[in-house]
C-alpha positions in Angstrom: 52.4 12.6 -21.8 53.0 11.6 -18.2 53.2 15.3 -17.2 49.9 16.2 -18.9 48.2 13.1 -17.5 49.2 13.9 -13.9 48.4 17.7 -14.2 45.1 17.5 -16.0 42.7 19.4 -13.6 39.6 17.4 -14.8 41.3 14.1 -14.0 42.4 15.3 -10.6 38.9 16.6 -9.8 37.3 13.3 -10.9 39.7 11.1 -8.9 39.5 13.2 -5.8 35.7 13.2 -6.0 35.6 9.4 -6.5 38.0 8.9 -3.7 36.0 11.1 -1.3 32.8 9.3 -2.2 34.3 5.8 -1.6 35.9 6.9 1.6 32.7 8.4 2.9 30.9 5.1 2.5 33.8 2.9 3.9 33.5 3.8 7.7 36.9 2.1 8.5 38.6 4.6 10.8 41.9 6.5 10.4 44.3 3.6 9.6 42.0 2.2 6.9 41.5 5.6 5.4 45.2 6.3 5.3 45.8 2.9 3.6 43.0 3.5 1.2 44.3 6.9 0.1 47.9 5.7 -0.2 46.7 2.8 -2.4 44.5 5.2 -4.3 47.3 7.6 -5.0 49.7 4.9 -6.0 47.1 3.4 -8.4 46.4 6.9 -9.9 50.1 7.5 -10.5 50.6 4.0 -12.1 47.5 4.6 -14.3 48.9 8.0 -15.5 52.3 6.7 -16.2 51.0 3.4 -17.7 48.5 5.1 -20.0 51.1 7.6 -21.2 53.5 4.8 -21.9 50.9 2.8 -23.8 50.0 5.8 -26.0 53.7 6.4 -26.6 54.4 2.8 -27.6 51.1 2.4 -29.6 51.9 5.3 -31.9 54.2 3.0 -33.8 51.4 0.8 -34.8 48.8 3.4 -35.8 48.7 5.0 -39.2 46.6 7.9 -40.5 43.9 5.7 -42.0 43.3 3.9 -38.7 43.2 7.2 -36.8 40.6 8.5 -39.3 38.5 5.4 -38.7 38.8 5.8 -34.9 37.8 9.5 -35.2 34.8 8.6 -37.3 33.7 5.9 -34.9 34.1 8.2 -31.9 32.2 11.0 -33.8 29.3 8.6 -34.5 29.2 7.5 -30.9 29.2 11.0 -29.6 26.5 12.0 -32.1 24.4 9.1 -30.9 24.7 10.0 -27.2 24.2 13.7 -27.9 21.0 13.0 -29.8 19.8 10.6 -27.2 20.4 13.2 -24.4 18.6 15.8 -26.4 15.6 13.4 -26.9 15.5 12.5 -23.3 15.7 16.2 -22.3 12.9 17.1 -24.6 10.7 14.3 -23.2 11.5 15.3 -19.6 10.5 18.9 -20.4 7.2 17.8 -21.9 6.5 15.7 -18.9 7.4 18.6 -16.6 5.1 20.9 -18.5 2.3 18.3 -18.3 2.8 17.9 -14.5 2.8 21.7 -14.0 -0.5 21.9 -16.0 -2.1 19.3 -13.8 -1.0 21.0 -10.5 -1.5 24.5 -11.4 
């Protein structure tokens, strides 16, 4: 689990993007930037190792019924957010068409 957590390209891209964004707004100079990135890296490693350990230990307490309930809840949440995004996109497209009709 630790290996997969630390080598996941999506996680690496996310944390590097977040770190670059925070550093760009800090304006602290070279020593502050080095300290920030060192702390950032150590925190990321601790998170990866800690999360993998929590999943490994937590597997003892989770049975198939609880996993099905968690999957169902996550499926409902993802469905809700997907439908909400679809609705907002359709509304934005209608608004965009209306604006183009007014201008053009």
